[in-house]
Every structure is written in structure tokens, then in C-alpha cells.
Backbone as JSON, one array per atom type, in Angstrom:
{
  "sequence": "MYVDPARSIHMSTEHPVLKKLTPDRPVSLCTVVCFPYAGGGSRVFRGWQRRMSPLVDAFAVQLPGREERLSEAPESDAERVVAELCKAIEPVATSKIVLFGHSLGAVLAARVAQELLGDRSESDAVLVVSGRRSPWSGPVSSEARGLSDSELLERLRSEGGPRAELAANEEFAQLMLPALKADLHLSEAARGIREGSVRIPVIGLYGRHDEGTPPRYVRPWSRLTTGGFRSVEIDGGHFFVETKASDVIEIVDATARRVIGL",
  "N": [[0.84, -1.2, 0.0], [0.56, 2.2, -0.87], [1.8, 4.89, 1.0], [0.99, 8.08, 1.76], [3.32, 10.5, 2.54], [2.57, 12.86, 3.77], [0.44, 12.15, 5.24], [1.31, 10.5, 7.16], [2.47, 11.32, 9.5], [3.58, 10.89, 12.76], [1.59, 11.31, 15.54], [1.68, 12.7, 18.78], [1.04, 13.08, 22.32], [1.3, 14.87, 25.37], [-0.5, 15.36, 27.27], [-2.18, 14.94, 30.36], [-4.83, 14.07, 30.36], [-5.17, 12.35, 28.28], [-4.43, 9.02, 27.68], [-2.09, 6.92, 26.25], [-2.91, 4.11, 24.36], [-2.05, 2.37, 22.35], [1.14, 1.13, 21.16], [4.0, 3.14, 20.11], [3.65, 4.09, 16.77], [5.26, 3.57, 13.67], [4.05, 4.51, 11.41], [1.12, 6.32, 11.33], [-2.16, 6.64, 10.48], [-4.65, 7.31, 11.33], [-6.41, 8.43, 14.22], [-7.83, 7.14, 17.17], [-9.94, 8.03, 19.76], [-10.98, 7.16, 22.94], [-13.68, 7.3, 25.17], [-14.57, 6.67, 28.46], [-17.23, 5.11, 30.47], [-19.19, 6.55, 33.24], [-17.26, 6.99, 36.12], [-15.33, 5.33, 35.17], [-12.09, 4.51, 33.69], [-9.03, 4.39, 31.82], [-8.7, 1.64, 31.88], [-11.02, 0.46, 31.05], [-10.7, 0.08, 28.4], [-8.74, -1.77, 28.09], [-6.63, -4.01, 26.37], [-7.52, -3.28, 23.86], [-5.54, -2.34, 22.19], [-4.3, -4.54, 21.1], [-5.94, -5.41, 19.13], [-6.39, -3.52, 17.26], [-5.93, -1.9, 14.09], [-2.6, -1.72, 12.76], [-2.1, 0.72, 11.7], [-3.38, 2.58, 13.15], [-3.57, 4.9, 15.77], [-4.37, 4.81, 19.21], [-6.05, 6.3, 21.95], [-7.04, 6.69, 25.38], [-9.42, 8.44, 27.31], [-8.56, 9.88, 30.35], [-9.72, 10.95, 33.11], [-9.25, 13.05, 36.05], [-8.87, 11.6, 39.38], [-8.96, 8.84, 39.25], [-7.45, 5.6, 38.71], [-4.09, 6.0, 37.66], [-4.29, 8.67, 38.19], [-5.44, 8.96, 40.61], [-4.86, 10.38, 42.94], [-5.55, 12.96, 42.37], [-8.03, 15.53, 42.57], [-11.36, 14.82, 41.62], [-13.17, 16.24, 38.84], [-16.14, 18.06, 38.62], [-17.42, 19.92, 37.11], [-19.05, 20.27, 34.21], [-18.68, 21.83, 31.85], [-16.1, 22.75, 32.18], [-14.68, 20.37, 32.06], [-15.24, 19.56, 29.42], [-13.94, 21.62, 28.02], [-11.29, 21.12, 28.78], [-10.91, 18.59, 27.7], [-11.15, 19.16, 24.96], [-8.91, 20.78, 24.62], [-6.89, 18.91, 25.1], [-7.32, 17.0, 23.09], [-7.28, 18.32, 20.67], [-4.63, 18.59, 19.43], [-4.24, 16.0, 18.35], [-6.28, 15.78, 16.64], [-5.91, 16.85, 14.23], [-5.5, 15.29, 12.05], [-6.98, 12.42, 10.46], [-9.69, 11.07, 12.36], [-11.39, 9.14, 14.88], [-13.92, 9.31, 17.21], [-14.9, 7.65, 20.08], [-17.35, 6.94, 22.43], [-18.67, 5.66, 25.47], [-21.72, 5.4, 27.18], [-21.77, 7.81, 29.65], [-19.43, 8.69, 28.46], [-20.17, 8.88, 25.78], [-21.65, 11.22, 25.65], [-19.68, 13.13, 26.3], [-17.89, 12.68, 24.2], [-19.48, 13.44, 22.05], [-19.79, 16.17, 22.56], [-17.13, 17.03, 22.29], [-16.74, 16.39, 19.6], [-18.53, 18.17, 18.46], [-17.39, 20.65, 19.19], [-14.76, 20.54, 18.16], [-14.8, 19.27, 15.66], [-16.69, 20.29, 13.99], [-16.58, 21.39, 11.42], [-15.61, 19.39, 9.87], [-15.5, 16.7, 7.44], [-17.12, 13.66, 6.18], [-15.03, 12.16, 5.24], [-12.98, 12.61, 6.92], [-13.52, 12.19, 9.67], [-15.31, 10.39, 12.29], [-17.98, 9.89, 14.57], [-18.71, 7.8, 17.27], [-21.28, 6.87, 19.23], [-22.14, 5.22, 22.14], [-24.2, 3.02, 24.0], [-25.88, 5.0, 25.15], [-28.62, 7.11, 25.64], [-29.99, 9.57, 23.43], [-29.62, 13.21, 23.66], [-32.12, 14.15, 23.14], [-33.94, 12.39, 24.03], [-35.09, 12.16, 26.56], [-34.63, 12.88, 30.12], [-31.73, 14.86, 30.85], [-30.02, 15.15, 33.06], [-28.51, 13.03, 35.53], [-30.38, 10.81, 37.43], [-29.29, 9.62, 39.6], [-27.78, 11.43, 40.95], [-28.82, 12.51, 43.28], [-28.63, 10.59, 45.23], [-27.57, 9.05, 48.33], [-24.28, 8.04, 49.53], [-24.4, 5.32, 50.32], [-26.77, 4.51, 49.1], [-26.14, 4.9, 46.43], [-24.06, 3.06, 46.06], [-25.48, 0.71, 46.51], [-27.19, 0.74, 44.33], [-25.33, 0.43, 42.28], [-24.39, -2.14, 42.84], [-26.63, -3.61, 42.24], [-27.02, -3.29, 39.54], [-25.32, -4.81, 38.04], [-22.45, -5.83, 36.02], [-19.08, -4.42, 35.58], [-18.78, -2.3, 37.43], [-20.42, -3.07, 39.51], [-19.04, -5.19, 40.62], [-16.81, -3.87, 41.68], [-18.1, -2.19, 43.5], [-18.95, -4.02, 45.35], [-16.78, -4.56, 46.85], [-15.57, -3.17, 49.67], [-13.27, -1.56, 50.07], [-12.43, -0.88, 47.43], [-14.78, 0.34, 46.67], [-14.9, 2.72, 48.16], [-12.76, 4.03, 47.04], [-13.6, 4.47, 44.41], [-15.87, 6.02, 44.59], [-15.65, 8.98, 44.82], [-14.84, 9.84, 42.19], [-16.89, 8.74, 40.64], [-19.18, 10.06, 41.65], [-18.57, 12.67, 40.95], [-18.56, 12.39, 38.18], [-21.25, 11.94, 37.66], [-22.32, 14.45, 37.53], [-21.34, 15.34, 35.16], [-22.98, 14.67, 33.12], [-24.45, 16.85, 32.51], [-23.21, 18.06, 30.42], [-24.51, 17.34, 28.16], [-26.48, 19.19, 27.73], [-25.42, 21.13, 26.17], [-25.31, 20.13, 23.63], [-26.06, 20.44, 20.25], [-28.53, 20.39, 17.66], [-27.75, 19.27, 14.37], [-25.07, 20.08, 14.46], [-22.71, 18.98, 13.58], [-21.09, 17.6, 10.65], [-20.11, 15.16, 10.19], [-20.26, 11.51, 9.92], [-22.33, 9.66, 12.2], [-22.43, 6.98, 14.44], [-24.52, 4.88, 16.23], [-24.41, 2.77, 18.96], [-26.08, 0.14, 20.65], [-27.16, -1.91, 23.39], [-28.68, -5.07, 23.16], [-29.95, -6.05, 25.41], [-30.08, -3.93, 27.11], [-32.04, -2.24, 29.03], [-32.35, 0.41, 29.71], [-31.49, 1.89, 27.57], [-32.93, 1.7, 24.95], [-33.33, 1.03, 21.37], [-35.0, 3.04, 20.31], [-34.36, 5.26, 21.75], [-31.8, 5.71, 21.05], [-31.61, 6.18, 18.31], [-32.38, 8.9, 17.81], [-29.95, 10.26, 17.99], [-29.22, 10.84, 15.5], [-30.02, 13.4, 14.96], [-27.98, 15.04, 15.67], [-26.21, 15.34, 13.58], [-25.72, 16.52, 10.19], [-24.9, 14.79, 8.42], [-24.49, 11.26, 7.66], [-26.21, 8.64, 9.5], [-26.24, 5.68, 11.44], [-27.51, 2.89, 13.29], [-26.39, 0.3, 15.5], [-26.9, -2.9, 16.77], [-25.76, -4.54, 19.69], [-25.17, -7.67, 21.14], [-25.76, -7.65, 24.15], [-25.76, -6.33, 27.58], [-25.92, -3.19, 29.36], [-23.19, -2.74, 29.8], [-21.83, -3.64, 27.56], [-19.6, -2.72, 26.28], [-17.45, -3.79, 27.56], [-18.14, -6.48, 28.15], [-18.71, -7.44, 25.63], [-16.48, -6.74, 24.2], [-14.87, -7.45, 21.97], [-16.65, -7.31, 19.81], [-17.29, -4.6, 19.79], [-14.77, -3.39, 19.42], [-14.18, -4.36, 16.89], [-16.05, -2.96, 15.32], [-15.26, -0.29, 15.77], [-12.6, -0.32, 14.88], [-12.96, -1.08, 12.2], [-14.34, 1.15, 11.37], [-12.35, 3.14, 11.64], [-10.53, 2.19, 9.73], [-12.04, 2.53, 7.42], [-12.2, 5.31, 7.35], [-9.54, 5.88, 6.88], [-9.37, 4.82, 4.38], [-9.06, 2.21, 3.65]],
  "CA": [[0.0, 0.0, 0.0], [1.3, 3.46, -0.89], [1.5, 5.76, 2.13], [1.31, 9.48, 1.51], [4.1, 10.99, 3.67], [1.87, 13.95, 4.45], [-0.59, 11.58, 6.12], [1.92, 9.47, 8.02], [3.18, 11.94, 10.62], [3.19, 10.31, 14.05], [1.07, 12.3, 16.47], [1.87, 12.33, 20.18], [0.5, 14.05, 23.26], [1.8, 14.75, 26.74], [-1.57, 15.82, 28.14], [-2.57, 13.86, 31.28], [-6.19, 13.61, 30.09], [-5.11, 11.29, 27.28], [-3.48, 7.94, 27.94], [-1.82, 6.17, 25.02], [-3.23, 2.69, 24.43], [-1.25, 1.65, 21.38], [2.56, 1.48, 21.15], [4.34, 4.1, 19.07], [3.53, 3.57, 15.41], [6.11, 4.24, 12.68], [3.11, 5.18, 10.53], [-0.22, 6.4, 11.9], [-3.03, 7.33, 9.53], [-5.91, 7.68, 11.98], [-6.39, 8.4, 15.69], [-9.07, 6.79, 17.86], [-9.98, 8.48, 21.15], [-12.03, 6.42, 23.63], [-14.2, 7.97, 26.37], [-15.22, 5.62, 29.26], [-18.47, 5.4, 31.2], [-19.03, 7.27, 34.51], [-16.44, 6.29, 37.1], [-14.35, 4.49, 34.49], [-10.84, 5.09, 33.22], [-8.44, 3.75, 30.64], [-8.78, 0.18, 31.97], [-12.2, 0.02, 30.31], [-10.28, -0.23, 27.03], [-7.56, -2.64, 28.12], [-6.65, -5.02, 25.33], [-7.9, -2.75, 22.55], [-4.36, -2.11, 21.34], [-3.92, -5.78, 20.43], [-6.91, -5.74, 18.09], [-6.54, -2.38, 16.36], [-5.05, -1.86, 12.92], [-1.29, -1.13, 13.06], [-2.06, 2.08, 11.16], [-4.25, 3.4, 14.0], [-3.16, 5.26, 17.13], [-5.53, 4.85, 20.09], [-5.9, 6.93, 23.26], [-8.2, 6.64, 26.28], [-9.58, 9.61, 28.18], [-8.28, 9.55, 31.74], [-10.04, 12.1, 33.93], [-8.65, 12.96, 37.39], [-9.6, 10.88, 40.42], [-9.03, 7.39, 38.98], [-6.24, 4.92, 38.24], [-2.85, 6.7, 38.04], [-4.62, 10.04, 38.59], [-6.3, 8.8, 41.78], [-4.55, 11.39, 43.96], [-6.07, 14.26, 41.95], [-9.45, 15.73, 42.86], [-12.22, 14.69, 40.44], [-13.79, 17.47, 38.37], [-17.58, 17.86, 38.41], [-17.93, 20.98, 36.25], [-19.12, 19.67, 32.88], [-18.11, 22.69, 30.81], [-14.66, 22.77, 32.38], [-14.16, 19.1, 31.55], [-15.3, 19.61, 27.95], [-12.87, 22.52, 27.56], [-10.0, 20.44, 28.98], [-10.84, 17.51, 26.71], [-10.88, 19.76, 23.65], [-7.51, 21.21, 24.64], [-6.04, 17.72, 25.02], [-7.54, 16.22, 21.86], [-7.06, 19.15, 19.47], [-3.39, 18.28, 18.69], [-4.32, 14.73, 17.62], [-7.47, 15.83, 15.79], [-5.56, 17.54, 12.99], [-5.58, 14.31, 10.97], [-8.22, 11.63, 10.51], [-9.96, 10.73, 13.76], [-12.65, 8.53, 15.3], [-14.21, 9.48, 18.64], [-15.8, 6.61, 20.58], [-17.69, 7.14, 23.84], [-19.7, 4.76, 25.99], [-22.55, 5.93, 28.26], [-21.36, 9.21, 29.84], [-18.4, 8.98, 27.47], [-20.81, 9.26, 24.52], [-22.0, 12.64, 25.78], [-18.45, 13.92, 26.23], [-17.36, 12.55, 22.84], [-20.33, 14.25, 21.18], [-19.45, 17.58, 22.77], [-15.82, 17.27, 21.69], [-16.95, 16.39, 18.15], [-19.2, 19.43, 18.12], [-16.48, 21.79, 19.37], [-13.52, 20.42, 17.38], [-14.95, 18.65, 14.35], [-17.9, 20.81, 13.37], [-16.41, 21.68, 10.0], [-14.96, 18.25, 9.22], [-16.38, 15.94, 6.56], [-17.15, 12.22, 6.43], [-13.75, 11.55, 4.86], [-12.0, 12.98, 7.94], [-13.82, 11.87, 11.07], [-16.56, 9.7, 12.62], [-18.33, 9.83, 15.98], [-19.44, 6.59, 17.66], [-21.9, 7.02, 20.55], [-22.42, 3.84, 22.55], [-24.85, 2.79, 25.27], [-26.37, 6.25, 25.72], [-29.76, 7.72, 24.97], [-29.65, 10.88, 22.88], [-30.09, 14.32, 24.49], [-33.51, 14.42, 22.78], [-34.71, 11.18, 24.36], [-35.39, 12.07, 27.97], [-33.88, 13.77, 31.02], [-30.28, 14.93, 30.65], [-29.36, 14.95, 34.35], [-28.57, 11.69, 36.1], [-31.23, 10.72, 38.62], [-28.48, 9.1, 40.7], [-27.06, 12.52, 41.61], [-29.38, 12.81, 44.59], [-28.51, 9.45, 46.13], [-26.49, 9.03, 49.31], [-23.22, 7.1, 49.15], [-24.85, 3.94, 50.48], [-27.79, 4.24, 48.07], [-25.45, 4.81, 45.14], [-23.36, 1.78, 46.02], [-26.49, -0.35, 46.38], [-27.64, 0.75, 42.93], [-24.26, -0.15, 41.47], [-24.36, -3.59, 43.08], [-27.82, -4.24, 41.65], [-27.09, -3.13, 38.09], [-24.43, -5.76, 37.38], [-21.33, -5.24, 35.29], [-17.81, -4.23, 36.3], [-18.91, -1.4, 38.57], [-21.04, -3.83, 40.6], [-17.98, -5.97, 41.26], [-16.02, -2.95, 42.49], [-18.93, -1.7, 44.6], [-19.09, -5.09, 46.34], [-15.56, -4.53, 47.66], [-15.65, -1.92, 50.42], [-12.08, -0.73, 49.83], [-12.52, -0.33, 46.08], [-15.96, 1.21, 46.6], [-14.55, 4.04, 48.68], [-11.84, 4.66, 46.1], [-14.28, 4.84, 43.18], [-17.02, 6.9, 44.81], [-15.47, 10.4, 44.47], [-14.84, 10.03, 40.74], [-18.22, 8.41, 40.13], [-20.1, 11.13, 42.03], [-18.25, 13.83, 40.12], [-18.96, 12.08, 36.8], [-22.7, 12.05, 37.52], [-22.6, 15.84, 37.18], [-20.86, 15.63, 33.81], [-24.08, 14.47, 32.18], [-24.94, 18.18, 32.14], [-22.59, 18.45, 29.15], [-25.47, 17.07, 27.08], [-27.3, 20.38, 27.5], [-24.78, 21.95, 25.15], [-25.33, 19.45, 22.33], [-27.0, 21.13, 19.36], [-28.93, 19.68, 16.44], [-27.07, 19.63, 13.14], [-23.84, 20.81, 14.77], [-21.58, 18.36, 12.88], [-21.39, 17.03, 9.33], [-19.49, 13.84, 10.11], [-21.16, 10.4, 10.23], [-22.5, 9.24, 13.6], [-22.86, 5.59, 14.61], [-25.05, 4.66, 17.57], [-24.42, 1.37, 19.4], [-26.94, -0.11, 21.8], [-27.19, -3.3, 23.81], [-29.99, -5.72, 22.99], [-30.55, -6.28, 26.72], [-29.93, -2.71, 27.92], [-33.4, -1.71, 29.12], [-32.33, 1.87, 29.85], [-31.1, 2.53, 26.32], [-33.5, 0.96, 23.81], [-32.98, 1.66, 20.09], [-35.78, 4.25, 20.02], [-33.68, 6.37, 22.42], [-30.48, 5.88, 20.44], [-31.73, 6.67, 16.93], [-32.4, 10.37, 17.68], [-28.61, 10.83, 17.84], [-29.12, 11.29, 14.1], [-30.29, 14.84, 14.92], [-26.73, 15.75, 15.91], [-25.42, 15.51, 12.36], [-26.34, 16.67, 8.89], [-24.35, 13.68, 7.65], [-25.16, 9.99, 7.8], [-26.34, 8.01, 10.82], [-26.75, 4.31, 11.49], [-27.44, 2.28, 14.62], [-25.93, -1.09, 15.48], [-27.23, -3.64, 17.98], [-24.77, -5.45, 20.25], [-25.85, -8.67, 21.96], [-25.28, -7.5, 25.53], [-26.43, -5.36, 28.43], [-25.39, -1.83, 29.3], [-21.72, -2.72, 29.79], [-21.32, -4.44, 26.43], [-18.28, -2.22, 25.87], [-16.47, -4.7, 28.15], [-18.55, -7.88, 28.02], [-18.66, -7.76, 24.2], [-15.43, -5.84, 23.73], [-14.39, -7.8, 20.63], [-17.61, -6.8, 18.83], [-17.17, -3.14, 19.75], [-13.47, -3.08, 18.81], [-14.29, -4.66, 15.45], [-16.78, -1.85, 14.7], [-14.44, 0.92, 15.84], [-11.43, -0.49, 14.01], [-13.44, -1.03, 10.82], [-14.65, 2.56, 11.1], [-11.08, 3.83, 11.43], [-9.96, 1.77, 8.44], [-12.81, 3.19, 6.36], [-11.79, 6.71, 7.31], [-8.24, 5.87, 6.22], [-9.57, 4.48, 2.98], [-8.66, 0.83, 3.43]],
  "C": [[0.87, 1.24, 0.0], [0.86, 4.31, 0.29], [1.94, 7.17, 1.79], [2.07, 10.01, 2.71], [3.38, 12.09, 4.45], [0.83, 13.43, 5.43], [0.02, 10.67, 7.17], [2.69, 10.05, 9.2], [2.67, 11.34, 11.92], [2.77, 11.42, 15.01], [1.28, 11.81, 17.91], [1.27, 13.42, 21.06], [1.09, 13.79, 24.63], [0.71, 15.11, 27.73], [-2.05, 14.68, 29.04], [-3.97, 13.32, 31.05], [-6.21, 12.46, 29.09], [-4.04, 10.27, 27.64], [-3.33, 7.11, 26.67], [-2.11, 4.7, 25.24], [-2.32, 1.87, 23.53], [0.22, 2.02, 21.51], [2.82, 2.5, 20.05], [4.3, 3.44, 17.7], [4.52, 4.29, 14.49], [5.27, 5.01, 11.67], [1.73, 5.16, 11.2], [-1.08, 7.24, 10.98], [-4.36, 7.76, 10.12], [-5.73, 7.57, 13.49], [-7.78, 8.04, 16.2], [-8.96, 7.26, 19.3], [-11.2, 7.87, 21.81], [-12.4, 7.1, 24.95], [-14.96, 6.92, 27.21], [-16.54, 6.07, 29.89], [-18.15, 6.08, 32.54], [-18.26, 6.41, 35.51], [-15.34, 5.47, 36.49], [-13.11, 5.27, 34.07], [-10.32, 4.3, 32.04], [-8.56, 2.23, 30.68], [-10.02, -0.38, 31.27], [-11.79, -0.48, 28.92], [-9.01, -1.08, 26.99], [-7.71, -3.73, 27.05], [-7.01, -4.51, 23.95], [-6.69, -2.66, 21.61], [-3.96, -3.37, 20.57], [-4.81, -6.1, 19.23], [-7.12, -4.6, 17.09], [-5.56, -2.49, 15.2], [-3.71, -1.22, 13.29], [-1.13, 0.28, 12.49], [-2.88, 3.06, 11.99], [-3.58, 3.65, 15.35], [-4.41, 5.34, 18.0], [-5.17, 5.45, 21.44], [-7.18, 6.71, 24.06], [-8.23, 7.92, 27.1], [-9.41, 9.15, 29.62], [-8.51, 10.82, 32.58], [-9.42, 11.95, 35.32], [-9.53, 12.18, 38.36], [-9.72, 9.4, 40.21], [-7.69, 6.89, 38.45], [-4.99, 5.72, 38.63], [-3.07, 8.16, 38.41], [-5.51, 10.06, 39.85], [-6.08, 9.89, 42.82], [-5.09, 12.78, 43.61], [-7.56, 14.35, 42.23], [-10.28, 15.59, 41.59], [-12.86, 16.05, 40.1], [-15.26, 17.22, 38.06], [-18.21, 18.94, 37.54], [-17.89, 20.5, 34.8], [-18.45, 20.53, 31.82], [-16.59, 22.79, 30.95], [-14.02, 21.5, 31.85], [-14.16, 19.09, 30.03], [-14.17, 20.48, 27.4], [-11.5, 21.84, 27.68], [-9.83, 19.3, 27.97], [-10.52, 18.06, 25.32], [-9.42, 20.21, 23.55], [-6.56, 20.03, 24.46], [-6.12, 17.04, 23.66], [-7.23, 17.02, 20.6], [-5.77, 18.81, 18.73], [-3.45, 16.97, 17.9], [-5.52, 14.69, 16.69], [-7.18, 16.54, 14.47], [-5.6, 16.6, 11.79], [-6.88, 13.54, 11.11], [-8.43, 11.07, 11.92], [-11.33, 10.07, 13.92], [-12.79, 8.76, 16.8], [-15.23, 8.42, 19.04], [-16.07, 6.89, 22.06], [-18.81, 6.23, 24.27], [-20.39, 5.39, 27.2], [-22.21, 7.41, 28.47], [-20.33, 9.61, 28.8], [-18.98, 9.38, 26.13], [-21.17, 10.74, 24.52], [-20.75, 13.51, 25.62], [-17.84, 13.85, 24.83], [-18.16, 13.41, 21.87], [-20.03, 15.74, 21.33], [-18.11, 17.93, 22.15], [-15.95, 17.31, 20.17], [-17.56, 17.71, 17.7], [-18.24, 20.61, 18.17], [-15.29, 21.74, 18.43], [-13.74, 20.01, 15.93], [-16.16, 19.16, 13.57], [-17.8, 21.06, 11.88], [-15.76, 20.54, 9.23], [-15.99, 17.46, 8.42], [-16.29, 14.45, 6.87], [-15.85, 11.53, 6.06], [-12.69, 11.78, 5.92], [-12.25, 12.38, 9.31], [-15.16, 11.15, 11.18], [-16.74, 9.76, 14.13], [-19.12, 8.56, 16.24], [-19.96, 6.8, 19.08], [-22.47, 5.66, 20.95], [-23.12, 3.8, 23.9], [-25.37, 4.04, 25.94], [-27.56, 6.77, 24.93], [-29.35, 9.11, 24.48], [-30.14, 11.98, 23.81], [-31.55, 14.66, 24.24], [-34.43, 13.29, 23.18], [-35.01, 11.05, 25.85], [-34.54, 12.99, 28.8], [-32.38, 13.7, 30.76], [-29.55, 14.6, 31.94], [-29.51, 13.52, 34.83], [-29.39, 11.69, 37.37], [-30.45, 10.23, 39.83], [-27.75, 10.2, 41.47], [-27.55, 12.78, 43.03], [-29.26, 11.68, 45.6], [-27.39, 9.64, 47.14], [-25.44, 8.03, 48.86], [-23.71, 5.66, 49.23], [-25.89, 3.57, 49.43], [-27.15, 4.08, 46.7], [-24.73, 3.48, 45.0], [-24.34, 0.62, 45.85], [-27.01, -0.41, 44.95], [-26.59, 0.11, 42.03], [-24.22, -1.66, 41.62], [-25.51, -4.29, 42.38], [-27.82, -4.19, 40.13], [-26.22, -4.13, 37.33], [-23.3, -5.04, 36.66], [-20.12, -4.99, 36.16], [-17.92, -3.31, 37.5], [-19.54, -2.1, 39.76], [-20.0, -4.64, 41.35], [-17.12, -5.08, 42.15], [-16.81, -2.47, 43.7], [-19.1, -2.74, 45.7], [-17.88, -5.18, 47.26], [-15.48, -3.18, 48.35], [-14.47, -0.99, 50.14], [-12.12, -0.08, 48.45], [-13.68, 0.65, 45.97], [-15.64, 2.62, 47.07], [-13.58, 4.78, 47.76], [-12.56, 5.18, 44.86], [-15.36, 5.89, 43.36], [-16.77, 8.36, 44.42], [-15.52, 10.67, 42.97], [-16.23, 9.78, 40.16], [-19.2, 9.54, 40.43], [-19.84, 12.4, 41.22], [-18.75, 13.61, 38.69], [-20.47, 12.2, 36.61], [-23.12, 13.47, 37.14], [-22.22, 16.15, 35.74], [-21.91, 15.36, 32.75], [-24.66, 15.8, 31.71], [-24.33, 18.66, 30.83], [-23.56, 18.24, 27.99], [-26.34, 18.28, 26.77], [-26.72, 21.27, 26.41], [-24.75, 21.32, 23.78], [-26.42, 20.05, 21.46], [-27.33, 20.28, 18.12], [-28.14, 20.19, 15.24], [-25.75, 20.34, 13.33], [-22.59, 20.2, 14.15], [-22.06, 17.84, 11.54], [-20.88, 15.6, 9.21], [-20.51, 12.74, 10.4], [-21.18, 10.1, 11.73], [-23.04, 7.82, 13.6], [-23.33, 5.42, 16.05], [-25.1, 3.17, 17.9], [-25.34, 1.23, 20.6], [-26.96, -1.6, 22.11], [-28.59, -3.88, 23.71], [-30.71, -5.85, 24.33], [-30.39, -5.08, 27.66], [-31.28, -2.01, 27.96], [-33.42, -0.19, 29.2], [-31.99, 2.61, 28.58], [-31.61, 1.73, 25.13], [-33.2, 1.71, 22.5], [-33.76, 2.94, 19.81], [-35.18, 5.48, 20.71], [-32.32, 6.67, 21.8], [-30.58, 6.53, 19.06], [-31.81, 8.19, 16.82], [-31.02, 11.03, 17.73], [-28.41, 11.32, 16.41], [-29.33, 12.8, 13.98], [-29.03, 15.67, 15.15], [-26.04, 16.15, 14.62], [-26.29, 15.78, 11.13], [-25.82, 15.6, 7.93], [-25.11, 12.4, 7.92], [-25.23, 9.5, 9.24], [-26.79, 6.57, 10.62], [-26.62, 3.8, 12.92], [-27.1, 0.82, 14.48], [-26.27, -1.74, 16.82], [-26.09, -4.56, 18.38], [-25.5, -6.4, 21.19], [-25.29, -8.63, 23.39], [-26.13, -6.53, 26.31], [-25.75, -4.01, 28.33], [-23.88, -1.8, 29.17], [-21.14, -3.59, 28.69], [-19.97, -3.95, 25.94], [-17.17, -3.09, 26.45], [-16.87, -6.16, 27.94], [-18.53, -8.36, 26.57], [-17.6, -6.88, 23.53], [-14.98, -6.15, 22.31], [-15.33, -7.28, 19.55], [-17.46, -5.29, 18.66], [-15.87, -2.73, 19.07], [-13.53, -3.3, 17.3], [-14.98, -3.5, 14.71], [-15.92, -0.6, 14.66], [-13.25, 0.83, 14.9], [-11.84, -0.44, 12.54], [-13.79, 0.4, 10.42], [-13.39, 3.35, 10.83], [-10.46, 3.47, 10.08], [-10.73, 2.37, 7.26], [-12.43, 4.65, 6.22], [-10.43, 6.83, 6.61], [-8.38, 5.64, 4.71], [-9.15, 3.08, 2.62], [-9.86, -0.06, 3.13]]
}
């Protein structure tokens, strides 16, 4: 395959909000940025680097208050987080890019796409929103914001998935609570999402068994873009981003390869 030298510049970032998932690539033709669900960090996307095209660079959003940034105070101001994400991602968004966000991450990815990629075309970028109802499909704020710590942990234990396992361990539960409680406020970022604010294609993923995000709540994400939209069903519950990771990675990687032109 011929590689245009102008498209093969290796992009790097030193910003703490972005954690590199893939090893340094001698040639990188597309960047994928992954946004985790509330309370999550880069570990949500562990193993992705082994399944991505060698021509793709991948990063995970790592907000303060989790994993190696555990000692930092979590941020609960949605607009401040969006601004920081845009600052971090802008240097790697100069070339072809795919933004993928799951649950809360879908809201943040959509805001970043709106702020940074509003004038980009389908040949340059794609947004993938996963496991999240659109801003036009119901309340924006998280109803869990008003819960006490014990009530929030009980809800996590009852919902299943990786957060339920952490919530069942008292030590881990206390470590995850500050970041999770801050993230519940970040749903407010959805209030800034505007209809027709991007031209790039949008793909909406939903879990067949995710009762909180049925397809009728996902399809209105089409209102975000004047470009194309399609929805894809994944055979899983709300946390299919981890339980069906191979299916999700296949979709994201195929999307990146299409943007490259492979």
C-alpha cells in the first residue's frame, strides 16, 4: 500500500487527560480516542491495542480521580471538563480521527466532536456514541445525583457489570465513589449538544438487553449531524463495551480503516 508521507506523521501528546493505548507507530493514519463510562478510566479499554489496525493510534480519556490520577481531585464541572478535553484532543485531531464514547463517554465525545470537528467531513472523522440515549430522548441529568453514598453503592451492586464488582468490595468502593459522584454531574454536558452541529457520520451502538437505552432512544442521535447516521445492535447489556469488547473493537477499528480508505 502506498503511504502518503503527508498523512503518516506520528502524532503524540503529553496531556494527562489522554493515555496512550497503542505502542508508538512508525506510521499512523488515523487516531481513535475512547471515552469511558461514569467512574471508568483507561482500563475500560484494556486489550484494545492488540486488536486495532497497526495504522491506527488509540488513546483513552483519563479524567482525574481514577487509576494513576487517583490522587487528583475529580472534576464535576461539565463545561470545564469539555474545555479540557478539547484542549487535550485538538493536537491529535488535525488528521483523521474517530471518537468513541460509551454511556457518559458518549456525551463527552459528542461535545468534543461538536467543538472540534464541526467543519470536518465524512472523509476525515466519525463519531461513535455507545450505550447512551440521545439528548432528545429524555432527562439529561442523572437521577443518581441525589442518592447518598450507600444508596449509590447499592444501585451499582444491583445493576451488574464491572462497577457492581467494584462496589461489592468496600475498599474499592470508597476509592471509586469520588470520581463516580463527580462524573454524575458531567451528564450536564449534554445540555450543550445542538442539532445539526456536525457534518461527520454518527454511529449509535446499543445493547440488545440494555433496558435503559433501547434503540428508540439511540436513533435520535441522528439529529446531531447533517451527515449519515446508522445504529448497530450489540448482543449484551449496558456494559457491552467490556462484556462484548471484541464486537465493539471490530466496529471501531473497521470505522477507522474506512476513514483511512482501506
